[in-house]
C-alpha positions as CSV (number, residue, x, y, z in Angstrom):
1,M,21.4,-22.1,37.5
2,R,19.8,-23.6,34.4
3,Y,20.2,-20.4,32.3
4,S,23.2,-18.9,34.1
5,L,25.7,-19.7,31.4
6,I,23.3,-18.4,28.6
7,L,22.6,-15.3,30.6
8,S,26.3,-14.7,31.2
9,V,27.1,-15.0,27.5
10,I,24.3,-12.4,26.6
11,I,25.4,-10.0,29.3
12,F,29.0,-10.3,27.9
13,F,27.8,-9.5,24.4
14,S,25.7,-6.7,25.7
15,A,28.8,-5.2,27.4
16,I,30.6,-5.4,24.0
17,A,27.7,-3.7,22.3
18,A,27.9,-0.9,24.8
19,A,31.6,-0.4,23.9
20,Q,31.4,-0.8,20.2
21,P,28.7,-1.9,17.7
22,A,29.2,-5.7,17.7
23,P,26.1,-7.7,17.2
24,P,24.6,-10.0,19.9
25,V,25.0,-13.7,19.2
26,A,22.3,-15.8,20.6
27,P,23.5,-19.1,22.3
28,L,22.8,-22.4,20.6
29,R,20.6,-24.8,22.6
30,P,20.0,-28.0,20.7
31,W,16.4,-29.2,20.1
32,Q,15.1,-31.8,17.7
33,D,11.9,-33.6,16.7
34,S,10.9,-35.5,13.6
35,I,7.9,-35.5,11.2
36,H,7.2,-37.5,8.1
37,G,10.5,-39.3,8.7
38,R,12.5,-36.1,8.7
39,V,14.6,-34.9,11.6
40,R,14.0,-31.1,12.4
41,S,16.5,-29.1,14.4
42,D,15.8,-25.7,16.0
43,E,18.7,-24.4,18.0
44,F,16.9,-21.2,18.9
45,R,13.6,-22.7,20.1
46,W,14.4,-21.5,23.6
47,L,13.7,-17.9,22.4
48,R,10.0,-18.8,22.8
49,E,10.5,-18.8,26.6
50,R,8.8,-15.5,27.4
51,E,9.6,-15.6,31.2
52,N,13.2,-16.7,30.7
53,P,15.5,-13.8,31.8
54,A,18.0,-14.8,29.1
55,V,15.4,-14.2,26.5
56,M,14.7,-10.8,27.8
57,A,18.5,-10.0,28.0
58,Y,18.9,-11.1,24.5
59,L,16.1,-8.9,23.2
60,A,17.5,-6.0,25.1
61,A,20.9,-6.6,23.7
62,E,19.4,-6.6,20.2
63,N,17.5,-3.4,20.8
64,A,20.7,-1.7,22.1
65,Y,22.7,-2.9,19.1
66,A,20.1,-1.6,16.7
67,D,20.2,1.8,18.4
68,S,23.9,1.8,18.5
69,M,24.2,1.0,14.8
70,M,21.8,3.8,13.9
71,S,23.2,6.4,16.4
72,H,25.2,8.2,13.6
73,A,21.8,8.8,11.8
74,R,20.1,10.4,14.8
75,K,19.9,13.8,13.3
76,L,18.4,12.4,10.1
77,R,15.9,10.3,12.1
78,D,14.9,13.3,14.0
79,R,14.5,15.5,10.9
80,I,12.3,12.8,9.3
81,Y,10.2,12.6,12.5
82,R,9.6,16.3,12.3
83,E,8.7,16.1,8.7
84,L,6.2,13.4,9.3
85,R,4.6,15.1,12.2
86,G,4.7,18.5,10.5
87,R,2.5,17.2,7.6
88,I,-0.4,16.2,9.8
89,R,-2.9,18.6,11.3
90,E,-2.6,17.6,15.0
91,S,-5.9,19.2,16.0
92,D,-8.3,17.7,13.6
93,L,-12.0,16.6,13.3
94,S,-13.3,13.5,11.6
95,V,-16.4,13.8,9.3
96,P,-19.5,13.3,11.5
97,V,-21.6,10.2,10.9
98,K,-25.4,10.6,11.3
99,A,-27.2,7.9,13.2
100,D,-30.9,8.7,13.9
101,S,-30.9,12.2,15.4
102,F,-27.3,12.0,16.5
103,Y,-24.0,13.0,14.8
104,Y,-21.0,11.0,15.9
105,Y,-17.3,12.0,15.3
106,S,-13.9,12.0,16.9
107,R,-11.3,14.7,17.2
108,T,-7.6,14.9,18.0
109,I,-5.8,17.6,20.1
110,R,-2.5,19.0,19.4
111,G,0.2,17.3,21.3
112,K,-2.1,14.4,22.4
113,D,-1.5,10.8,21.2
114,Y,-5.2,9.7,21.2
115,S,-8.7,10.6,20.0
116,V,-11.6,12.2,21.8
117,Y,-15.0,10.5,20.9
118,C,-17.9,12.9,20.7
119,R,-21.5,13.4,19.5
120,K,-24.1,16.1,19.0
121,K,-27.9,15.7,19.0
122,G,-30.1,17.3,16.4
123,G,-27.6,19.1,14.3
124,L,-23.9,20.0,14.0
125,A,-24.5,23.4,15.7
126,A,-25.8,21.6,18.9
127,R,-23.7,21.3,22.1
128,E,-20.9,18.8,22.0
129,E,-21.1,15.8,24.3
130,V,-17.8,14.0,25.0
131,L,-18.4,10.3,25.2
132,L,-14.8,9.0,25.7
133,D,-11.4,10.8,26.0
134,E,-8.9,8.1,25.0
135,N,-6.0,10.2,26.3
136,R,-7.5,10.1,29.8
137,L,-8.3,6.4,29.6
138,A,-4.7,5.6,28.4
139,G,-3.3,7.3,31.4
140,G,0.4,6.3,31.9
141,R,0.0,3.0,30.0
142,A,2.7,2.0,27.6
143,Y,-0.1,0.7,25.2
144,Y,-3.8,1.6,24.9
145,S,-6.1,1.4,22.0
146,I,-9.9,1.7,21.5
147,D,-10.5,-0.6,18.5
148,G,-14.3,-0.3,18.2
149,T,-17.3,1.7,19.6
150,I,-20.9,0.4,19.2
151,I,-23.8,2.5,20.4
152,S,-27.1,0.9,21.7
153,P,-30.1,1.3,19.5
154,D,-31.6,4.0,21.8
155,H,-28.2,5.8,22.0
156,A,-28.2,5.6,25.8
157,V,-25.2,3.0,26.3
158,L,-21.9,3.1,24.5
159,A,-19.9,-0.1,24.2
160,Y,-16.2,0.2,23.5
161,L,-13.4,-2.4,23.1
162,A,-10.1,-1.6,24.7
163,D,-6.8,-3.3,24.2
164,T,-4.0,-2.7,26.8
165,S,-1.3,-4.8,25.4
166,G,-1.4,-4.9,21.6
167,S,-2.4,-8.6,21.7
168,F,-5.8,-7.9,20.0
169,V,-7.5,-9.3,23.1
170,Y,-10.1,-6.8,24.3
171,T,-12.3,-5.8,27.2
172,I,-15.7,-4.6,26.3
173,Y,-16.8,-1.8,28.5
174,F,-20.3,-0.4,28.7
175,K,-20.8,3.2,29.5
176,D,-24.2,4.7,30.5
177,L,-24.3,8.0,28.7
178,R,-27.1,9.3,30.8
179,T,-25.0,9.0,34.0
180,G,-21.5,8.7,32.7
181,R,-20.8,5.6,34.6
182,L,-19.5,2.3,33.5
183,I,-22.2,-0.3,34.1
184,D,-20.5,-3.6,32.8
185,S,-17.3,-5.0,31.4
186,I,-16.5,-8.3,29.6
187,S,-12.9,-9.7,29.4
188,S,-11.3,-11.7,26.5
189,A,-13.7,-10.8,23.9
190,H,-13.5,-9.5,20.3
191,G,-16.5,-8.0,18.6
192,M,-20.1,-7.6,19.6
193,A,-23.6,-6.6,18.5
194,W,-26.6,-5.1,20.1
195,A,-30.1,-6.7,20.1
196,N,-33.0,-4.1,19.6
197,D,-34.1,-4.2,23.1
198,N,-31.1,-2.1,24.2
199,A,-30.4,-4.5,27.0
200,T,-29.0,-7.6,25.4
201,V,-25.7,-8.0,23.6
202,F,-24.0,-10.8,21.8
203,Y,-20.2,-11.0,21.9
204,E,-17.4,-13.1,20.5
205,A,-15.6,-15.0,23.1
206,C,-12.1,-16.6,22.7
207,D,-10.6,-19.8,23.5
208,S,-7.0,-20.3,25.0
209,A,-5.5,-19.8,21.4
210,N,-7.4,-16.5,21.0
211,R,-9.7,-18.1,18.4
212,T,-13.2,-16.6,18.6
213,D,-14.9,-20.0,19.1
214,R,-18.3,-19.0,20.6
215,I,-21.0,-16.3,20.6
216,V,-22.3,-15.5,24.0
217,R,-25.4,-13.7,25.1
218,H,-25.1,-11.0,27.8
219,A,-27.8,-9.0,29.6
220,L,-26.7,-5.7,30.8
221,G,-26.4,-5.4,34.6
222,T,-25.8,-9.1,35.1
223,S,-22.5,-10.9,35.8
224,P,-20.6,-12.1,32.7
225,L,-20.0,-15.3,34.8
226,T,-23.6,-16.3,34.3
227,D,-23.5,-15.7,30.5
228,Q,-24.5,-18.5,28.2
229,A,-23.1,-19.4,24.7
230,V,-25.8,-19.3,22.0
231,Y,-23.4,-20.9,19.6
232,R,-20.1,-22.8,19.9
233,E,-17.8,-23.6,16.9
234,D,-16.1,-26.8,17.5
235,D,-14.0,-27.0,14.3
236,P,-10.6,-25.5,15.2
237,E,-10.2,-24.3,11.6
238,F,-13.2,-21.9,11.9
239,S,-13.8,-18.8,13.9
240,V,-17.1,-16.9,14.6
241,D,-18.3,-13.4,14.5
242,V,-21.6,-11.6,15.1
243,R,-23.3,-8.5,13.7
244,R,-26.6,-6.8,13.4
245,T,-27.8,-6.0,9.8
246,K,-27.9,-2.3,8.9
247,S,-31.7,-2.7,8.6
248,R,-31.8,-3.7,12.2
249,G,-33.9,-6.6,11.3
250,Y,-31.6,-9.5,12.2
251,L,-28.7,-10.7,14.2
252,L,-26.2,-12.9,12.2
253,I,-23.6,-15.3,13.3
254,H,-21.0,-16.2,10.7
255,S,-18.7,-19.2,11.1
256,Y,-15.8,-18.9,8.8
257,S,-12.6,-20.4,7.7
258,K,-10.3,-19.1,5.0
259,T,-12.5,-20.8,2.3
260,T,-15.8,-21.8,3.8
261,T,-18.6,-20.1,5.8
262,E,-21.8,-20.9,7.5
263,A,-24.5,-18.5,8.8
264,R,-27.1,-18.4,11.6
265,I,-29.9,-15.9,11.9
266,C,-32.1,-14.6,14.6
267,P,-34.6,-11.7,14.6
268,A,-33.0,-8.7,16.3
269,D,-36.3,-8.0,18.1
270,S,-36.2,-11.4,19.7
271,P,-32.8,-11.8,21.4
272,E,-34.0,-14.8,23.5
273,A,-34.8,-16.8,20.3
274,S,-32.6,-19.4,18.9
275,F,-30.3,-18.7,16.0
276,R,-31.3,-20.8,13.0
277,L,-28.9,-22.3,10.5
278,F,-29.4,-20.7,7.1
279,R,-27.6,-23.2,5.0
280,A,-25.1,-25.9,6.1
281,R,-21.4,-25.4,5.2
282,S,-19.9,-27.0,2.2
283,A,-16.1,-27.1,1.8
284,G,-14.9,-24.3,-0.4
285,V,-18.2,-22.4,-0.5
286,E,-18.4,-19.0,1.1
287,Y,-21.6,-17.0,1.6
288,Y,-22.4,-13.8,3.5
289,L,-25.9,-12.6,4.5
290,D,-27.6,-9.3,4.6
291,H,-31.2,-8.1,4.8
292,H,-33.5,-5.7,3.0
293,G,-37.2,-5.6,2.9
294,D,-38.8,-9.0,2.6
295,S,-35.5,-10.6,1.4
296,L,-32.3,-11.9,2.6
297,Y,-29.4,-11.3,0.2
298,V,-26.5,-13.7,-0.1
299,L,-23.1,-12.9,-1.5
300,T,-21.7,-16.2,-2.5
301,N,-19.1,-18.2,-4.6
302,D,-21.2,-21.2,-4.8
303,A,-21.6,-21.1,-8.6
304,H,-18.8,-18.7,-9.6
305,R,-15.5,-18.1,-7.7
306,N,-15.7,-14.5,-8.3
307,F,-19.1,-14.4,-6.3
308,R,-22.6,-13.7,-7.3
309,L,-25.5,-12.1,-5.5
310,V,-28.7,-14.0,-4.8
311,S,-31.9,-13.3,-2.8
312,A,-34.1,-15.6,-0.7
313,P,-37.5,-14.8,1.1
314,A,-36.7,-13.5,4.6
315,H,-39.6,-15.4,6.2
316,D,-39.4,-18.7,4.2
317,W,-35.7,-19.0,3.2
318,P,-35.4,-22.7,4.0
319,S,-37.9,-23.5,1.3
320,G,-38.2,-20.4,-0.8
321,G,-35.2,-21.0,-3.0
322,W,-32.6,-18.6,-4.4
323,N,-33.1,-16.0,-7.0
324,E,-30.1,-14.7,-8.8
325,V,-29.7,-10.9,-8.7
326,I,-26.2,-10.4,-10.0
327,P,-24.4,-13.2,-11.8
328,G,-20.8,-14.2,-11.4
329,R,-18.4,-12.8,-14.0
330,D,-15.0,-13.9,-15.0
331,D,-13.4,-10.5,-15.2
332,V,-15.2,-8.9,-12.2
333,L,-14.8,-9.7,-8.5
334,L,-18.0,-9.0,-6.5
335,E,-16.3,-8.0,-3.2
336,D,-19.1,-6.6,-1.1
337,V,-22.7,-5.4,-0.9
338,R,-24.2,-2.6,1.2
339,M,-27.9,-2.3,1.8
340,F,-29.8,1.0,2.0
341,R,-33.6,1.5,2.2
342,G,-33.7,2.8,-1.3
343,H,-30.6,1.4,-2.9
344,C,-27.9,-1.2,-2.7
345,V,-24.2,-0.6,-3.4
346,L,-22.2,-3.3,-5.1
347,Q,-18.3,-3.1,-4.5
348,E,-16.7,-4.7,-7.5
349,R,-13.0,-5.1,-8.5
350,Q,-11.9,-5.1,-12.1
351,D,-8.3,-4.9,-13.3
352,G,-7.1,-4.3,-9.8
353,L,-9.4,-1.3,-9.1
354,V,-12.5,-1.0,-7.0
355,R,-15.7,0.1,-8.7
356,L,-18.9,1.2,-6.9
357,R,-22.1,0.3,-8.6
358,V,-25.4,1.7,-7.3
359,R,-28.6,0.0,-7.9
360,S,-32.0,1.5,-7.1
361,W,-34.7,-0.8,-5.5
362,D,-37.4,1.0,-7.6
363,G,-35.9,-0.5,-10.8
364,A,-34.4,2.8,-12.2
365,G,-31.3,1.0,-13.3
366,D,-27.7,0.8,-12.2
367,R,-25.0,3.4,-12.4
368,Y,-21.2,3.4,-11.6
369,L,-19.6,6.2,-9.6
370,A,-17.0,8.3,-11.6
371,F,-13.5,8.5,-10.3
372,P,-11.1,11.0,-12.0
373,E,-7.8,9.0,-12.1
374,P,-6.8,5.8,-13.9
375,A,-5.4,4.3,-10.7
376,Y,-6.9,5.0,-7.3
377,A,-8.1,3.6,-3.9
378,V,-11.6,4.0,-2.7
379,F,-13.0,2.8,0.6
380,P,-16.8,2.9,1.2
381,W,-17.6,3.6,4.9
382,R,-19.1,0.9,7.0
383,S,-20.8,3.4,9.3
384,Y,-23.8,4.7,7.6
385,D,-27.5,5.4,8.0
386,Y,-29.5,2.6,6.5
387,G,-32.4,5.1,5.7
388,S,-30.2,7.6,4.0
389,A,-29.6,8.1,0.3
390,L,-26.0,9.1,0.9
391,L,-23.1,6.8,0.2
392,R,-20.0,8.0,1.9
393,Y,-16.5,7.0,0.8
394,T,-12.9,8.0,1.0
395,Y,-11.0,8.4,-2.3
396,S,-7.3,8.8,-2.8
397,S,-4.4,7.8,-5.1
398,L,-0.7,7.5,-4.9
399,V,-0.5,11.3,-5.6
400,T,-4.0,12.5,-4.3
401,P,-4.5,12.9,-0.6
402,G,-7.5,11.3,0.9
403,A,-10.9,13.0,0.5
404,V,-14.2,12.1,2.0
405,Y,-17.3,12.4,-0.2
406,D,-21.0,11.8,0.0
407,Y,-22.7,10.6,-3.1
408,D,-26.4,11.3,-3.2
409,M,-27.8,8.0,-4.8
410,A,-31.1,9.6,-5.5
411,A,-30.0,12.9,-7.1
412,N,-26.8,11.5,-8.7
413,E,-24.7,14.3,-7.0
414,Y,-21.3,14.3,-5.3
415,R,-20.4,16.4,-2.3
416,L,-16.9,16.9,-0.9
417,L,-17.1,16.8,2.8
418,K,-13.4,16.9,3.7
419,Q,-10.1,17.0,1.9
420,H,-7.4,15.8,4.1
421,E,-4.7,18.4,4.5
422,V,-1.0,17.8,3.9
423,R,0.7,20.5,5.7
424,G,3.9,22.0,4.4
425,G,2.8,23.0,0.9
426,Y,2.2,19.6,-0.8
427,D,1.7,20.0,-4.5
428,P,0.4,16.8,-6.3
429,A,1.6,18.3,-9.7
430,R,5.2,17.6,-8.6
431,Y,4.7,13.8,-8.5
432,Q,3.7,11.1,-11.0
433,S,2.2,7.6,-10.7
434,E,1.8,4.9,-13.1
435,R,1.0,1.2,-13.4
436,I,3.3,-1.2,-15.4
437,Y,3.3,-5.0,-15.7
438,A,6.0,-7.6,-15.1
439,A,5.9,-11.0,-16.7
440,A,6.0,-13.9,-14.3
441,P,7.9,-17.1,-15.1
442,D,4.5,-18.7,-16.0
443,G,3.4,-15.9,-18.3
444,E,1.1,-14.0,-15.9
445,R,1.1,-10.2,-16.1
446,V,1.8,-9.0,-12.6
447,P,0.7,-5.3,-11.9
448,I,3.2,-2.8,-10.4
449,S,2.0,0.6,-9.1
450,L,4.7,3.3,-8.9
451,V,4.9,6.8,-7.6
452,Y,7.9,9.3,-7.7
453,R,8.9,12.9,-8.2
454,K,8.4,14.1,-11.7
455,G,11.6,14.5,-13.8
456,L,12.7,11.0,-12.9
457,R,15.5,9.7,-15.2
458,R,15.3,5.9,-16.0
459,E,19.0,5.2,-16.0
460,G,19.1,2.7,-13.1
461,G,20.4,5.1,-10.6
462,N,17.2,5.7,-8.5
463,P,16.7,4.3,-5.1
464,C,13.5,2.4,-4.9
465,L,11.3,0.8,-2.2
466,L,9.4,-2.2,-3.5
467,H,6.6,-3.3,-1.2
468,G,4.6,-6.5,-1.2
469,Y,2.1,-8.6,0.7
470,G,0.3,-11.3,-1.3
471,S,-1.7,-13.3,1.3
472,Y,-5.2,-13.9,2.6
473,G,-6.8,-12.5,-0.7
474,T,-5.9,-9.0,0.7
475,S,-5.4,-6.6,-2.1
476,S,-2.6,-4.0,-1.8
477,E,-4.4,-0.6,-2.4
478,T,-2.8,2.3,-4.1
479,Y,-3.7,4.9,-1.4
480,F,-1.9,8.2,-0.6
481,S,0.5,8.5,2.3
482,S,2.0,11.8,3.3
483,H,4.8,9.8,5.1
484,R,6.2,8.6,1.8
485,L,7.0,12.1,0.8
486,S,10.1,11.9,3.0
487,L,11.3,9.2,0.6
488,L,10.0,10.6,-2.7
489,D,11.4,14.1,-2.0
490,R,14.8,12.5,-1.6
491,G,14.7,10.7,-4.9
492,F,13.1,7.4,-4.0
493,I,10.6,5.5,-6.1
494,F,7.9,3.8,-4.1
495,A,6.5,0.7,-5.9
496,I,3.8,-1.8,-4.9
497,A,4.0,-5.3,-6.4
498,H,0.4,-6.8,-6.8
499,V,1.5,-10.3,-6.5
500,R,-0.7,-13.4,-6.5
501,G,-2.0,-14.4,-3.0
502,G,-3.8,-11.0,-3.0
503,Q,-7.1,-10.5,-4.8
504,E,-6.4,-7.6,-7.2
505,M,-7.2,-9.6,-10.3
506,G,-10.1,-11.6,-8.9
507,R,-10.4,-14.7,-6.8
508,R,-8.1,-16.7,-9.1
509,W,-5.4,-14.3,-8.1
510,Y,-5.8,-15.4,-4.5
511,D,-6.2,-19.1,-5.2
512,D,-3.0,-19.1,-7.4
513,G,-1.0,-17.7,-4.5
514,R,-1.9,-20.0,-1.5
515,L,-1.5,-23.6,-0.4
516,L,0.5,-25.6,-3.0
517,K,0.7,-22.6,-5.3
518,K,2.2,-20.3,-2.7
519,T,5.6,-20.0,-4.4
520,N,3.8,-18.0,-7.2
521,T,3.8,-15.1,-4.8
522,F,7.6,-15.2,-4.5
523,T,8.3,-15.7,-8.2
524,D,5.9,-12.8,-9.0
525,F,7.7,-10.5,-6.6
526,I,11.1,-11.4,-8.0
527,A,9.8,-10.8,-11.6
528,C,8.6,-7.3,-10.4
529,A,12.0,-6.5,-9.0
530,E,13.8,-7.6,-12.1
531,H,11.4,-5.7,-14.3
532,L,12.0,-2.5,-12.4
533,V,15.8,-3.0,-13.0
534,A,15.4,-4.0,-16.6
535,Q,13.4,-0.9,-17.3
536,G,15.9,1.4,-15.8
537,Y,13.9,2.5,-12.8
538,T,16.4,1.3,-10.4
539,A,19.3,-1.1,-9.9
540,P,20.0,-3.9,-7.4
541,S,22.5,-1.7,-5.6
542,Q,19.7,0.9,-5.2
543,L,16.7,-1.5,-4.6
544,A,15.2,-2.0,-1.2
545,V,12.2,-4.3,-0.2
546,S,9.6,-4.1,2.5
547,G,6.8,-6.3,3.8
548,G,5.0,-6.8,7.1
549,S,3.4,-9.8,8.8
550,A,2.6,-12.3,5.9
551,G,4.4,-9.7,3.7
552,G,7.4,-10.4,5.8
553,L,7.2,-14.1,4.9
554,L,7.2,-13.0,1.2
555,V,10.3,-10.9,1.8
556,G,12.1,-13.6,3.8
557,A,11.4,-16.2,1.2
558,V,12.6,-13.9,-1.6
559,L,15.7,-12.9,0.2
560,N,16.7,-16.6,0.6
561,R,16.2,-17.1,-3.2
562,R,17.6,-13.9,-4.6
563,P,19.6,-11.9,-2.0
564,D,21.7,-10.5,-4.9
565,L,18.7,-8.5,-6.2
566,F,18.4,-6.1,-3.3
567,R,20.5,-3.7,-1.3
568,A,18.3,-3.5,1.8
569,A,15.2,-4.9,3.4
570,V,12.8,-4.0,6.1
571,L,10.6,-6.8,7.6
572,D,8.0,-5.6,10.1
573,V,6.5,-8.2,12.5
574,P,7.3,-10.8,9.9
575,F,5.9,-14.3,9.8
576,L,9.0,-16.3,9.3
577,D,9.0,-19.4,11.4
578,M,5.9,-20.7,9.7
579,I,6.4,-24.5,10.0
580,N,7.1,-24.4,13.7
581,T,4.1,-22.1,14.2
582,M,1.8,-24.2,12.0
583,L,2.7,-27.4,14.0
584,D,1.6,-25.8,17.3
585,P,-2.2,-25.4,17.5
586,T,-1.9,-23.5,20.8
587,I,-0.6,-20.5,19.0
588,P,-3.3,-18.0,17.9
589,L,-4.3,-18.2,14.3
590,T,-2.5,-21.6,13.6
591,T,-5.6,-23.9,13.1
592,A,-7.4,-21.1,11.2
593,E,-4.6,-20.9,8.6
594,Y,-4.4,-24.4,7.5
595,Q,-6.3,-23.3,4.3
596,E,-3.8,-20.5,3.7
597,W,-0.4,-22.1,4.1
598,G,-1.3,-25.8,4.4
599,D,-1.3,-28.2,7.4
600,P,2.2,-29.6,8.0
601,R,0.9,-32.7,9.6
602,I,0.0,-33.6,5.9
603,R,3.2,-34.9,4.2
604,Q,2.6,-33.1,0.9
605,H,1.9,-29.9,2.6
606,Y,4.9,-30.1,4.9
607,E,7.4,-30.8,2.1
608,Y,6.0,-27.9,0.0
609,M,6.1,-25.6,2.9
610,A,9.7,-26.7,3.8
611,S,10.7,-25.8,0.2
612,Y,10.2,-22.1,0.9
613,A,9.8,-21.5,4.6
614,P,12.1,-18.5,5.5
615,Y,13.5,-19.9,8.8
616,E,14.3,-23.4,7.3
617,N,15.9,-22.0,4.1
618,I,18.5,-19.7,5.5
619,S,21.8,-20.6,3.8
620,G,25.4,-19.8,4.0
621,Q,25.3,-16.9,1.5
622,G,25.5,-13.1,1.5
623,Y,22.3,-11.1,2.3
624,P,21.3,-7.5,2.0
625,T,21.4,-5.1,5.0
626,M,18.2,-5.6,7.0
627,L,16.0,-4.1,9.7
628,V,13.6,-6.6,11.3
629,T,10.9,-5.5,13.8
630,G,8.6,-7.3,16.2
631,G,6.3,-6.8,19.1
632,F,6.7,-8.6,22.4
633,N,2.9,-8.8,22.9
634,D,2.1,-9.8,19.3
635,A,-0.5,-12.6,19.3
636,N,-0.6,-12.8,15.4
637,V,3.1,-13.2,14.8
638,P,4.9,-14.0,18.1
639,Y,8.1,-11.9,18.8
640,W,10.2,-15.1,18.6
641,E,9.7,-15.5,14.8
642,P,11.8,-12.4,13.9
643,A,14.1,-13.0,16.8
644,K,14.8,-16.7,15.8
645,W,15.2,-15.7,12.2
646,V,17.7,-13.1,13.0
647,A,19.6,-15.3,15.4
648,R,20.0,-18.0,12.8
649,L,20.7,-15.6,10.0
650,R,23.6,-14.1,12.1
651,R,25.1,-17.6,12.4
652,M,24.8,-18.5,8.8
653,K,25.2,-15.5,6.4
654,T,28.6,-14.8,4.9
655,D,28.5,-11.1,4.6
656,S,29.2,-8.3,6.9
657,N,26.1,-6.2,6.1
658,P,24.3,-4.8,9.2
659,L,21.4,-6.9,10.5
660,L,19.3,-5.0,13.0
661,L,16.5,-6.4,15.2
662,R,14.2,-4.2,17.2
663,I,11.5,-5.8,19.4
664,D,9.0,-3.4,21.0
665,L,8.6,-4.6,24.4
666,S,5.3,-2.9,25.2
667,S,3.3,-3.4,21.9
668,G,1.9,-6.0,19.6
669,H,1.2,-6.7,16.0
670,A,0.1,-3.1,15.1
671,G,3.1,-1.4,16.8
672,P,2.9,1.5,19.2
673,S,-0.7,2.6,20.0
674,G,-0.2,6.4,20.0
675,R,-0.1,8.3,16.7
676,F,3.3,9.9,17.6
677,G,4.8,6.5,18.5
678,Y,4.0,5.2,15.1
679,L,5.6,8.2,13.5
680,R,8.8,7.6,15.5
681,E,8.9,4.0,14.3
682,T,8.4,5.1,10.7
683,A,11.2,7.8,11.0
684,F,13.5,5.1,12.2
685,E,12.8,2.9,9.2
686,Y,13.0,5.7,6.7
687,A,16.4,6.8,8.3
688,F,17.6,3.2,8.0
689,L,16.8,3.1,4.3
690,L,18.1,6.6,3.5
691,D,21.3,5.9,5.3
692,I,21.9,2.6,3.5
693,M,21.5,4.4,0.2
694,G,24.0,7.1,1.2
695,I,21.3,9.8,1.5
696,K,22.3,11.7,4.7
697,K,20.0,14.7,4.6
């Protein structure tokens, strides 16, 4: 009878929702604790109880209410779904990747949700061999996702990582491609790497909080119960990963926190050997290893926060010293390095844009790849042949659909391999993109990227969707999305605020948007919104905002500060209950994120976090119309974060604007696993935004 009263109240409100669109009201259940001399109350903490029938009843009532409130827009939603689906080529083929004598690719089939993984031997005219049919493996499951495939060095065994809940906890399956049979499986793992003997793998195993805390050696054909850890990371702020260098020379274990790394190394030909420490960790110093020829290459921020590239002798690195190859620069962030037998490719970022710099090992000099637009997104592929001279990358912009290119580094020639088709007659000449800058309160110039239909009149009457993220040093890229056309063609502006906390303007941009400088992220975003209004692009009555995950924290914090600036908001799997989460080390990601948000057990950190945390700072004021989503199996941002925030917001806000909560009961942080399920969710969000703006068709 413990929850009988709560359950009765929720059933009562569910019945009301069935009769008329009245919002569910979550019951209050007092809970308190104290920290640093401050009493904390959380009347909706009970929503964390996953097995509580009252919780499930409440979530079901919220879902029913959201559907009821959007029932009048069903035709618009269906129309948008047809548009989104109609723009993609349902039967399609990825660009094959050459590995030794094989070509690997995937294809999709009209009407099917998932991919089919294939290969051909010797050439693209050879017979197709189907390796995995994800549609068959998914069967009737509500959620299924293959999130990685790794072939053995002899191409005889395929390892693949499958997630059946959306929690980002995987089972690794090993399929013998000679017989078609599964020969092994390993549960509760993340990534893995092959040794060169084709019989030994190293995988990332998880602790109870889903932290990858150890690297384990496994011999194919033996029981995983007998596997032994070759390295265990005891610091709860660190996680570990493992990979093999593209040269196939070494296996690398990286221990990493948000600001510090440490590497261990082992010859890939000697999987029984011990992993040797490369250089001991030092707080705030990151370094990442790769291998070419007789040298190990180290990408590090030890001497410059924008990183430099150094080398060390592969066979005598403990005593050989470091030789600087590329120095650190104030105006250029060195993001990544890719090693080829004849070249290396440096991925740099300057003024928010990625540049690819090719260096020949023969001393012929460096050259930068040419890109045709002033603002763009470019993504070098991670799957490539080390012995090749071809650099493959995907290029797009806010108006240019994605295209896959091979750049011949020896011949300095470009080859277009695939231009992604936007079905339905897309014409990029009808659209325009631009980059403008807003002035933050401290004088920083914050970039804003825009795209809209040509002919836009800047008189303040345009609906606009302003998107932001601003965390983890993740840059918001200006790539093309055919989905956005359903907004642009109805008069919307789509804008990206490149706020601090990302890394668009170098490592400084990240450092100035985390820990005790986190509020710069929010004030930057508000400055971007105000600038769009001041310049006549839009008006507060026409301005919507969106953010997902840590971007949801951004939106939640901004709405508490300036709810008057926005008409509507969409928060996807938002991180809103940050203090309660960061005080609970049993929740996945908590300990690993102390260097991002702060450790609330430290008084200074707690007080700063409490000044902006979205859940704690809800107040009795009017808020915009909102749509908030979550995933019941989400391990990154638990479902109760959006649920609790909505429950408290309903109790405290003073307006009558709709507040909708949708919790997907069968998925996690990434939403539905099938490609059509994702389109349905997008159609719901777009219909919500268009309806709020009074656009009915």
